PABA-246208 format. One record per residue (C-alpha): x, y, z negated. Coordinates in steps of 0.2 Angstrom, whole numbers, plus 5000, padded with zeros to 4 digits. Each point is the difference from the previous one (the first is absolute). Example, Ala and Ser with C-alpha at 12.3 -4.5 7.8 and 13.67 -1.06 7.14 Angstrom:
<sites>
5062 4978 4961;
5006 5017 5003;
</sites>
This chain:
<sites>
5434 5688 4502;
5018 4992 4999;
5009 5005 4984;
5019 4999 5000;
5002 4993 4983;
4984 4990 4999;
5000 4982 4994;
4986 4996 5011;
5004 4991 5017;
4999 5010 5016;
4988 4987 5006;
4995 4982 4997;
5009 4989 5013;
4988 4986 4997;
4984 5010 5005;
4995 5005 5018;
5007 5017 5004;
4988 5014 4999;
4998 5007 5018;
5001 5018 5004;
4994 5010 5014;
5017 5001 5008;
5007 4983 4996;
4998 4982 5006;
5007 4984 4993;
5005 4985 5011;
5006 4983 4995;
5014 4990 5008;
5015 4990 4995;
5017 5007 4994;
5016 4997 5009;
5013 5009 4989;
5006 4983 4996;
4995 4982 5005;
4988 4998 4985;
4985 5006 5010;
4989 5007 4987;
4984 5008 5003;
4999 5019 5000;
4989 5015 5001;
5006 5014 5011;
4992 5017 4996;
4999 5011 5016;
4996 5018 5003;
4998 5009 5016;
5015 5011 5005;
5004 5011 5014;
5005 4985 5011;
4987 4987 4994;
4999 4990 4985;
5015 5000 4988;
5004 4989 4986;
4999 5008 4983;
5001 4986 4987;
5002 4981 5000;
4995 4989 4985;
4997 4981 4997;
4983 4992 5005;
4992 4993 4985;
4989 4989 5011;
5015 4991 5008;
5004 4982 4994;
5018 5002 5001;
5005 5015 4990;
4983 5004 4992;
5003 5019 5001;
5018 5000 4994;
5012 5010 5010;
5019 5003 4999;
5011 5015 5003;
5003 4994 5018;
4981 4998 5004;
4995 5017 4994;
5015 5007 5009;
4993 4994 5017;
4995 5018 5003;
5018 5005 5002;
5004 4986 5012;
4985 5007 5011;
5008 5017 5001;
5018 4995 5000;
5011 5012 5009;
5008 4985 5008;
4984 4995 5010;
5004 4997 5018;
4985 5006 5010;
5004 4996 5018;
5009 4987 5011;
5018 5004 5003;
5013 4995 5013;
5019 5001 4997;
5007 5014 5011;
5010 4994 5014;
5019 5000 4997;
4998 5001 4981;
5007 4987 4988;
4989 4989 4990;
5001 5006 4982;
5001 5018 5005;
4981 5002 4998;
4998 5010 5016;
4983 4997 5008;
4987 5008 5012;
4981 4998 4997;
4991 4990 5013;
4982 4995 5002;
4992 4984 4994;
4996 4996 5018;
5018 5001 5005;
5005 4989 4985;
4988 4987 5005;
5005 5000 5018;
5018 4998 4995;
4997 4986 4988;
4988 4991 5012;
5012 5001 5014;
5015 4995 4990;
4992 4986 4990;
4990 4994 5015;
5017 4997 5009;
5007 4991 4985;
4984 4989 4999;
5001 4996 5018;
5018 4995 5000;
5007 4994 4983;
4987 5004 4985;
5013 4996 4987;
5009 5016 5004;
4987 5009 4990;
5001 5000 4981;
4986 5006 4989;
5005 5001 4981;
4989 5009 4988;
5003 5006 4982;
4988 5001 4986;
4984 4998 5009;
4985 4990 4996;
4993 4996 5018;
5011 4986 5004;
4986 4990 5008;
4999 5014 5013;
5019 5003 5003;
5003 4981 5000;
4986 4998 5013;
5007 5014 5011;
5018 4992 5000;
4992 4983 5004;
4990 5007 5014;
5015 5009 5007;
5009 4984 5000;
5015 5004 4989;
5005 4990 4985;
5010 5015 4993;
4987 5006 4987;
5001 5001 4982;
4994 5011 4985;
5008 5006 4985;
5000 4984 4990;
5017 4993 5004;
5008 5015 4992;
4988 5001 4986;
4994 4984 4992;
4998 4985 5012;
5009 4989 4987;
4986 5003 4988;
4986 4996 5013;
5009 4986 5009;
5007 4992 4984;
4983 4999 4991;
4990 4996 5016;
5011 4985 5004;
4998 4994 4982;
4983 5004 4993;
4990 5007 5016;
5000 5018 4994;
5010 5014 4993;
5000 5015 4988;
4992 5017 5004;
4988 5000 5014;
4999 4981 5001;
4998 4997 4981;
5006 5006 4983;
5000 4998 4981;
4983 4997 4991;
5003 5012 4986;
4982 5000 4995;
5002 4982 4993;
5019 4999 4997;
5008 5001 4983;
5018 5001 5006;
5006 5010 5015;
5017 4999 5007;
5005 5013 5014;
5016 4997 5009;
5008 5012 5013;
4986 5011 5003;
5001 5019 5003;
4987 5012 4994;
4993 5004 5017;
4993 4983 5004;
4981 4998 4998;
5002 5015 4989;
4983 5006 4994;
4992 4982 4999;
5015 4994 4991;
5000 5014 4988;
4981 4997 4996;
5003 4982 4998;
5015 5002 4988;
4991 5013 4990;
4985 4988 4997;
5012 4985 4997;
5010 5009 4986;
4984 5007 4992;
4994 4982 4999;
5016 4994 4991;
5009 4993 5014;
5019 4998 5000;
5010 5008 5014;
5018 4995 5004;
5010 5009 5014;
5015 4992 5008;
5009 5013 5010;
5018 5008 5001;
4991 5017 4998;
4988 5006 4987;
4988 5012 5009;
4982 5001 5004;
4991 4985 4994;
5015 4993 4991;
5000 5015 4989;
4984 4995 4992;
5004 4982 4999;
5000 4992 4982;
5017 4993 5005;
5013 5004 5013;
5012 4987 5005;
5014 5007 5011;
5007 4989 5013;
5013 5001 5013;
4994 5003 5018;
4998 4985 5011;
5001 4987 4986;
4981 4998 4996;
5001 4983 5009;
5012 4994 4987;
4989 5005 4986;
4985 4991 5008;
5010 4984 5002;
5005 5001 4982;
4982 5003 4995;
4995 4985 5010;
5014 4990 4991;
4992 5004 4983;
4982 4998 5005;
5003 4983 5008;
5012 4994 4987;
4988 5004 4986;
4985 4993 5009;
4992 5018 5001;
4992 4997 5017;
4982 4996 5006;
5002 4982 5004;
4981 4998 5006;
5001 5015 5011;
5017 4994 5008;
4993 4983 5004;
4984 5005 5008;
5003 5017 5008;
5019 5000 5005;
5012 4989 5010;
5009 4996 4983;
4995 4982 5000;
5003 4997 5019;
5014 4988 5004;
5016 5007 5009;
5011 4989 5010;
5017 4998 4993;
5009 4989 5013;
5011 5008 5012;
4990 5000 5016;
4991 5012 5012;
4986 5001 4987;
5012 5003 4985;
4993 5013 4988;
4982 4999 5009;
4985 4993 4992;
4996 4982 5002;
4984 4995 5009;
4991 4984 5004;
5003 4997 5019;
4983 4990 5001;
4991 5016 4996;
5009 5010 5013;
5015 5012 5000;
5001 5015 4988;
4994 5016 5005;
5011 5014 5008;
5002 5009 4984;
4983 5008 5001;
4991 4984 4994;
5010 4994 4985;
4987 4988 4993;
5005 4983 5008;
5013 4996 4988;
5003 4986 4986;
5001 5000 4981;
5005 4986 4988;
4985 4995 4989;
5006 4996 4982;
4984 4992 4996;
5001 4986 5013;
5019 5001 5003;
4998 5002 5019;
5001 5013 5014;
4984 5009 5005;
4995 5013 5012;
5001 5017 4992;
4982 5005 5005;
4987 4995 4995;
5006 4983 4992;
5015 5008 4991;
4988 5011 4990;
4985 4988 4998;
4994 4996 4983;
5012 4987 4992;
5015 5005 5010;
5014 5008 4991;
5013 5008 5012;
5018 4999 4994;
5009 5017 4999;
5016 4992 4995;
5011 4984 5004;
5008 4992 5015;
4990 4987 5011;
5002 4989 5015;
4987 4998 5014;
4996 4983 5007;
5012 5003 5014;
5014 5003 4988;
5000 5019 5002;
5006 5009 4984;
4988 5014 4995;
4997 5011 4985;
4986 5013 4996;
5005 5017 5004;
4997 5005 4982;
5014 4988 4995;
5012 5009 5013;
4995 5017 4992;
5004 4993 4983;
5017 4995 5006;
5003 5016 5009;
4997 5011 4984;
5009 4988 4988;
5016 5010 5001;
4992 5017 5001;
5001 5002 4981;
4997 5017 4992;
5019 5001 4997;
5003 4998 5018;
4987 5014 5004;
5007 5011 4986;
5017 5001 5009;
4991 5005 5016;
4985 5011 4995;
5008 5009 4984;
4985 4994 4990;
5004 4991 4984;
4997 4981 5000;
4989 5001 4984;
4989 5013 5008;
4997 4989 5015;
4995 4985 4989;
4988 5011 4991;
4993 5007 5016;
4997 4983 5007;
4992 4994 4984;
4989 5015 4999;
4994 4997 5018;
4997 4982 4998;
4991 5001 4983;
4989 5015 5006;
4995 4990 5016;
4997 4984 4992;
4996 5003 4981;
4990 5016 5002;
4991 4993 5015;
4981 5001 5000;
4986 4995 5012;
4987 5010 5009;
4982 4993 5002;
5002 5001 5018;
4997 4983 5009;
5008 4997 5017;
5003 4985 5012;
5017 4997 5007;
5004 4995 5018;
4998 4981 4997;
4983 5001 4992;
5005 5000 4981;
4988 5011 4990;
5009 5010 4987;
4988 5006 4986;
5011 5015 4995;
5015 5010 5007;
5016 4999 4991;
5009 5016 4995;
5019 5002 4999;
5002 5017 4993;
5018 5004 5006;
5000 5013 5014;
5015 5005 5010;
5003 5014 5012;
5016 5003 5011;
5004 5010 5016;
5015 5007 5009;
5012 4998 4985;
5000 4981 5004;
4997 5001 5019;
5013 5013 5006;
5015 4988 4997;
5008 4988 5012;
4995 4986 4988;
4982 5007 4998;
4991 4986 5008;
5006 4986 4989;
4998 5012 4985;
4982 5003 5004;
4998 4981 5003;
5007 4997 4983;
4987 5012 4992;
4986 4992 5010;
5005 4983 4993;
5002 5007 4983;
4982 5007 5001;
4994 4983 5007;
5007 4988 4987;
4991 5011 4987;
4984 4997 5010;
4997 5019 5002;
4996 5000 5019;
4982 5007 5002;
4996 4997 4982;
4992 5012 4988;
5014 5010 4992;
5013 4995 5013;
5003 5004 5018;
4985 5002 5011;
4997 5001 5018;
4991 5013 5010;
4991 4997 5016;
5004 4995 5013;
5013 4990 4990;
5005 4987 4996;
5007 4994 5017;
5005 4983 5006;
5018 4995 4996;
5007 5003 5013;
4987 5013 5006;
4992 4996 5017;
5008 5015 5008;
5014 4995 5012;
5011 5014 5007;
5004 5001 5018;
5014 4988 5004;
4999 4996 5019;
5012 5010 5011;
4992 4993 5015;
4984 5010 4996;
5009 5017 5001;
4994 5004 5017;
4996 5016 5010;
4983 5007 4996;
4995 4986 4989;
4995 5000 4981;
5010 4988 4989;
4991 4984 4995;
5002 5003 4982;
5003 5015 4988;
5018 5006 4998;
5000 4997 4981;
4995 4984 4991;
5005 4986 4988;
5011 4986 5008;
4998 4983 4992;
5015 4991 5008;
5015 5003 5012;
4989 4997 5015;
4990 5016 4997;
5015 5012 5000;
5001 5014 5013;
5016 4994 5008;
5005 4997 5018;
5006 4983 5006;
5018 5005 4996;
4995 5004 4982;
5002 5019 5002;
4986 5011 4993;
4985 5005 5010;
4998 5016 4990;
5010 5016 4999;
5001 4999 4981;
5004 4981 5000;
4984 4997 4990;
4994 4981 5000;
5018 4995 5007;
5012 4989 4991;
5007 5015 4991;
4983 5004 4991;
4988 4986 5004;
4985 5005 4989;
5001 5019 5003;
4981 5002 4999;
5001 5019 5002;
5015 5002 5011;
5016 5010 4997;
4997 5018 5003;
5016 5005 4992;
5010 4991 5014;
4991 5006 5016;
5011 5015 5003;
5016 4992 4997;
4996 4984 5010;
4993 5011 5014;
5015 5011 5001;
5012 4984 5000;
4989 4992 5014;
4998 4985 4988;
4992 4990 5007;
4996 5012 5014;
4997 5018 5004;
4983 5008 4998;
4993 5015 5010;
4987 5008 4988;
4999 5000 4981;
4984 5007 4993;
5001 5004 4981;
4984 5005 4990;
5001 5006 4982;
5018 4995 4996;
5014 5012 4996;
5014 4989 5008;
5012 5014 5002;
5000 5003 4981;
4993 4991 4985;
4992 4985 5010;
5017 4993 5006;
5015 4993 4992;
5017 5007 5006;
4991 5017 5003;
5014 5009 5008;
5004 4985 5011;
4982 4999 5006;
4999 5018 5004;
5016 4998 5011;
4993 4985 5008;
4984 5009 5005;
5011 5012 5010;
5012 4987 5007;
5003 4999 5018;
5006 4987 5012;
5014 5001 5013;
4988 5008 5012;
4995 5014 4988;
4983 4992 4996;
4994 4998 4983;
5001 4982 4993;
4982 5002 4996;
4994 5009 5016;
4983 5006 4993;
4995 5004 4982;
4982 5004 4996;
4996 5006 4982;
4983 5002 4994;
4999 5010 4984;
4989 5013 4991;
5015 5009 4993;
5017 5007 5006;
5010 4985 4992;
5019 4998 5003;
4996 4987 5013;
4989 5012 5011;
5016 5009 5005;
5006 4984 5009;
4985 4997 5010;
4998 5002 5019;
4981 5001 4998;
4991 5006 4984;
4982 4995 4997;
4992 5011 4986;
4990 4989 4989;
4985 5005 4989;
4999 4999 4981;
4989 4988 4991;
4987 5014 4997;
4999 5002 5019;
4997 4983 5007;
4991 4983 4999;
5010 4986 4991;
4995 4982 4996;
5006 4990 4985;
4991 4984 5005;
5000 4981 5000;
5009 4998 5016;
5015 5010 4992;
5002 5006 4982;
4984 5001 4991;
4998 5007 4982;
4991 4985 4994;
4996 4997 4981;
5001 4984 4991;
4981 4997 5000;
4999 5002 5019;
5005 5009 5016;
5001 5018 5002;
5005 5011 5015;
5001 5018 5002;
5001 5014 5013;
5006 5018 5002;
4989 5012 5010;
5005 5017 5005;
4996 5013 4988;
5008 5014 5009;
5004 5002 5019;
5017 4996 5006;
5013 5014 4999;
5006 5007 5016;
5001 4987 5014;
5003 4986 4988;
4993 4983 5004;
4999 4984 4990;
5013 4987 5005;
4985 4987 5001;
4992 5011 5013;
5017 5001 5010;
5001 4981 5000;
4982 4998 5006;
5003 5013 5014;
5016 4992 5006;
4993 4982 4999;
4985 5006 5011;
5011 5009 5012;
5011 4985 5002;
4985 4989 5001;
5004 4987 4987;
4987 4986 5001;
4994 5002 4982;
4997 5019 5003;
4992 4998 5018;
4984 4995 5007;
4999 4986 5013;
4998 5014 5013;
5015 5009 4994;
4992 5014 4990;
5003 5005 4983;
4992 4989 4987;
5002 5012 4985;
4997 5019 5000;
5013 5002 4986;
5006 4993 4983;
4983 5001 4991;
4991 4991 5014;
5014 4987 5000;
4998 4996 4982;
4982 4998 5001;
4999 4989 5016;
5017 4990 5000;
4997 4982 4994;
5014 4987 4999;
4986 4987 4998;
4981 5002 5001;
4993 5010 4985;
5017 5004 4993;
5007 5018 5002;
5012 5012 4991;
4986 5005 4988;
4988 4988 4991;
4987 5011 4993;
4984 5006 5008;
5002 4988 5015;
4986 4995 5012;
4990 5011 5012;
4991 5008 4986;
5014 4999 4987;
4991 4988 4988;
5013 4986 5002;
5016 4999 4989;
5017 4990 5002;
4995 4993 5017;
4988 5007 5013;
4999 5009 5017;
5007 5017 5002;
4990 5014 4993;
5001 5017 5010;
4997 5009 4984;
5013 4991 4989;
5011 5015 4998;
4985 5011 4994;
4996 4986 4987;
5017 5000 4993;
5000 5019 4999;
4984 5000 4991;
5006 4987 4987;
5016 5008 4994;
5010 4992 5015;
5001 4984 4991;
4991 4983 5001;
5000 4987 4986;
4993 4983 5000;
4998 4991 4983;
5002 4981 5001;
4990 4989 4988;
5010 4996 4984;
5002 4982 5006;
5012 5006 5013;
5011 5012 4990;
5013 4988 4995;
5011 4985 5005;
4997 5005 5018;
5014 4990 5007;
4989 4985 4996;
4983 5007 4997;
4988 4991 5013;
4987 5013 5000;
5013 5014 5003;
5009 4990 5013;
4984 4997 5010;
4995 5018 4998;
5017 5007 5006;
5000 4989 5015;
4983 5005 5004;
5004 5019 4999;
5016 4998 5011;
5013 5002 4987;
5007 4983 5001;
5000 4988 5015;
4997 4984 4990;
4992 4997 4984;
5013 4988 4993;
5008 5003 4983;
5016 5010 4997;
5012 4989 4990;
5014 5010 4991;
5017 4996 5008;
5011 4998 4985;
5011 4991 5013;
5001 5007 5018;
5001 4987 5013;
4999 5014 5012;
5017 5006 4994;
5007 4983 5000;
4995 4998 5019;
5013 5014 5004;
5013 4993 4989;
4999 4983 5008;
5002 5008 5017;
5016 5009 4993;
5006 4983 4994;
4998 4993 5017;
4988 4986 4992;
4984 5005 5010;
4996 5000 5018;
4995 5016 5009;
5007 5017 4999;
5017 5002 4992;
5008 5016 4993;
5016 5007 5007;
5015 4992 4992;
5005 5017 4992;
4983 5000 4991;
4999 4982 4994;
5008 5002 4983;
4989 5016 4998;
4984 4991 5003;
5005 4985 4990;
5004 5010 4985;
4986 5012 4999;
4985 4990 5007;
4999 4990 4984;
4983 4992 4997;
5001 5004 4981;
5004 5018 4994;
5017 5004 4994;
5010 5015 4996;
5015 5006 5010;
5010 5017 4999;
4994 5013 5013;
5009 4997 5016;
5009 5017 5000;
5010 4995 4984;
5010 4987 5011;
5006 5015 5011;
5004 5011 4985;
5014 5002 4988;
4989 5000 4984;
5015 5006 4989;
5002 5016 5012;
4981 5002 5001;
4993 4994 4983;
4983 5009 4999;
4983 4996 5008;
4991 5014 5008;
4981 5002 5002;
4987 5012 5006;
4982 5001 4996;
4986 5011 5005;
4994 5012 4987;
4982 5000 4994;
4997 5017 5007;
5006 4997 5018;
4999 4987 5013;
5014 4998 5013;
5006 5017 5008;
4983 5006 5004;
4996 5006 4983;
5017 5007 4994;
4996 5015 5012;
4983 5003 4991;
5000 5017 4993;
4992 4995 4984;
5009 4983 4998;
5017 5009 5003;
4997 5009 4983;
5002 4983 4992;
5015 4994 5009;
5009 5012 5012;
5016 4990 4999;
5006 4984 4993;
5014 4994 4988;
5010 4984 4998;
4994 4993 4984;
5014 4990 4990;
5001 4993 4983;
5010 5011 4989;
5013 4987 4996;
5003 4997 5019;
5001 5018 5004;
5011 5005 4985;
5012 4986 5005;
5001 5007 5017;
5004 5017 4993;
4984 5009 5007;
4990 5012 4990;
4981 5001 4998;
4994 5011 5014;
5017 5000 5009;
5004 4996 5018;
5007 4983 5005;
5005 4989 5014;
4991 4984 5003;
5009 4988 5012;
4996 4983 5007;
5011 4991 5013;
4989 5007 5013;
4999 5019 4996;
4999 5013 4986;
4989 5014 4994;
5003 5015 4988;
4986 5003 4988;
4995 5006 4983;
5000 4987 4986;
4989 4999 4984;
5002 4989 4985;
4986 4988 4996;
4997 4987 4987;
4986 4993 5011;
5012 4991 5012;
5010 4984 4997;
5019 5004 4999;
5005 4991 5016;
4987 5009 5011;
4999 5018 5007;
4984 5006 5008;
4991 5015 5008;
4983 5005 5008;
4998 4996 5018;
4997 5012 5015;
5002 5016 4990;
5016 5005 5008;
4997 5008 5017;
5010 5006 5015;
5001 5019 5000;
4985 5008 5010;
4990 4984 5001;
4982 5000 4994;
5001 5019 5002;
5008 5002 4983;
5010 5016 4999;
5018 4999 5004;
5010 4996 4985;
4985 4992 4991;
5003 4990 4985;
4996 4984 5009;
5014 5003 5013;
5013 5008 4988;
4997 4990 4984;
4990 4985 5006;
5008 4985 5007;
4997 4983 5008;
5007 4984 4994;
4997 4993 5018;
5017 5007 5005;
5008 4986 4989;
4991 4986 5008;
5004 4990 5015;
4987 4992 5012;
5013 4986 5004;
5012 4988 4991;
5015 4991 5007;
4995 4982 5007;
5013 4989 5008;
4994 4991 5016;
4986 5011 5005;
5002 5009 5017;
5004 5017 4992;
5008 4994 4984;
4986 5008 4990;
4983 4996 4994;
4986 5010 4992;
5002 5005 4982;
4984 4990 4996;
4992 4985 4992;
5006 4985 5011;
4982 4993 4999;
4989 5015 5003;
5011 5014 5006;
4995 5011 4985;
5012 5015 5000;
5012 4998 4985;
4997 5018 4994;
5005 4996 4982;
5015 4989 5003;
5013 5014 5002;
5015 5002 4987;
5007 5016 4996;
5013 5010 4989;
4999 5017 4993;
5012 5014 4997;
4999 5018 4995;
5001 5013 5014;
5016 5010 5000;
5000 5018 4993;
4997 5012 5015;
4990 4988 5010;
4984 5008 5007;
4986 4997 4988;
4989 4993 5014;
4995 4982 5005;
5010 4991 5013;
4998 4997 5014;
4993 5015 5008;
4994 5002 5018;
4997 5015 5011;
4984 5009 4996;
4985 4995 5010;
4991 5013 5010;
4981 5002 5000;
4991 4991 5014;
4987 5009 5011;
4983 5001 4993;
5004 4995 4982;
4990 5009 4988;
5015 5008 4992;
4993 5007 4984;
4989 4995 4987;
4982 5005 5002;
4992 5010 4986;
4991 4989 4988;
4989 5009 4988;
4997 4993 4982;
4984 4991 5000;
4990 4990 4988;
4987 4988 5006;
4983 5008 4997;
5007 5017 4993;
5002 5009 5016;
5014 5011 5006;
5013 5008 4988;
</sites>
């Protein structure tokens, strides 16, 4: 019997729950954030079927090992949210977008409308359909749908989240942080975290940091704000936002200047010794090669290069002669080839680049004392090199050399959006990746470690669609809409140089935009730049509120009409499980399910949850039936693809190939034996990683905690960029297209190929004159720091403060700030300001203030905080709501006290020479949204002003069929029965 004041735990979370007569426990995968932990869902039969009564962590799951956070345990309140939409809705004829006036319709009518409308677009001009999805994890399906439709206008959330992190590291080391790799805290001695909010990879990171600190590891956090992880760091180093790249360049200056680098690693496993052409010609800045051995690769095969052998005083091919016994590749110096060409190793160019990046130079940019920068560099270098150790794990490299042990480099880094969400983020992330590389930490014990299916090639063998001639009626594209360009010839541009895509991704404006530019879709579509579209389908993205810059402007654009009285975006389809602010602007609303009501896949074709020691994938299975008439968006796509007879979804006779999403997941194979899931394949379910489809595969996952884990032999755990056993294994399992090694790109000839085009030195595609200087400046083959682009368009004296947002640990996007339990933690947000800054502005702690940028202003409450550097102000993201949205009561704290910083941010910046005189407020290389670049000023609100946040909008009405009030949830303890 439960005793209120007892010290005994209610139940042991690490043991299997005790079943009772009226309870059932099912396992699935959480989606209260993108961490994807394993959970146990406790069910009890209710009046209308099974009801969720309790959610806890699954101790048998490899990712979270039973740990669960406030978000995860609050999934029950998402399930019964009053904001749940339960039926398809059509905007009432004659009503305005944004008014939220709808009539219920049947799914059959919704399907008929979409099939007819989309069918006409596909039969005439497929690019007039755009599909942009938010924080989903099924991009292998959504991308396939867009490709089969024939539209290049597809992207997911990454462009406004952290594409700089993904692309910057993938183009440098072949992998990236989070799903693709991370810090090996089990063997690290020093852990440096930069620009990471507490919601990223939350539970596994908390588990790892806890063990790391107990083992005596030293944890340093570098961040403008000290919250979450930073609060438990051994040392917090505050830094000015957008200046991390300058810090990394200064650290490289110190490490290289003091010879605290892993010379042997650089010579064998990176392009540091490879010779770069210095003469002014069409190959200037590219790697030299031996013409008798053939031309160099196209950027995806970077091994046919040259080195200078100090032992013989001669030039040799980089591989395999340049790493043969007795050869000593030079990392420094200037040399001349037999034909008179002047060359230098790329590491020499890196040394020259960082020569002037002194700690004193960085101090003036970052706000970090020069002496602290020197000490940090020394600590990193000495820990990596002097506290190194070897593991008794033999391995063979890609060129056949047997290594009897594996070298550990016990300095681990972790970074996320704090680095990525700036317009200088790509080069900043490159600088971090190069810093990690010169210390020899890549896929080494105690350093950064890849997770399958990474590492990828540099450049990955995924070429985005780029042929405008292939956009034909009723014809799939010949390539996926997203990918990784290796040179200007692969850009998605028309013969006249204009963008093919509505978001300008893969154009000269943002050439390496691997994830697209979701934040520019609405603006460009309304402007007709480069053309008008007909239908925009948005899934799981609150573009009329917290997912857009210039929020009020975007809301106006969604309702803007042309001279004929027709909307500039004629038809807007929104798929969401909840009545978000964006739902009010939809012409058609499709009610999605929650994660507890549907099948989901986190697999090797998309975004798996792999561990360091091997691949892991996971699934969600429905634990309760869908609410009302809700349907999973995946099922909607399968149905539409079948009705429109997309080739990949249709039999040769024209019939349906798949009965639904679960059937599609089991039977779809991009190549023989390879599918969405790698566990329990084969007709009888006995094959793993590769095998024929298994009709009982879903049942196998459900019976095994919804997760499959494969443990690779220890000889494949490390050095996987060059590990022959792993490279062969990965190719055999379909993770890689070739088994060649992945040499780290300290110097990027891919970037140089774009620069040469901008300089007019190379044949082939040339950028528009207005963008030549832009490409020449930012496509530097070596990392460098430059101020965020918005600063050039800002009076920095008038707007002296940096402004940031971050997601709180207890919430994830706007979905969870409507959660009845989580709202009790944060029902509204404040602007957090250092007391010195706030007092200088005359604003009291807890007082109302105005925050102004050159783009807009907000009124909000301010709180003093010593945990923020004085030149920065910050707040939680997505807590502020439009009145009436998410079925929050009129006048709720979220609407009257909460606020969005988005109102202060512009999605575009001035740009002379472009057609519109504007360009995306994004990284010029990848198109990453510059969320953290805005500059602001603060002032106190005047006496007598309303004590409510600004701006305010008209209250949203309830939509038909919404649940409308919280369901009654009884207090329940697992295994204890009803209370």
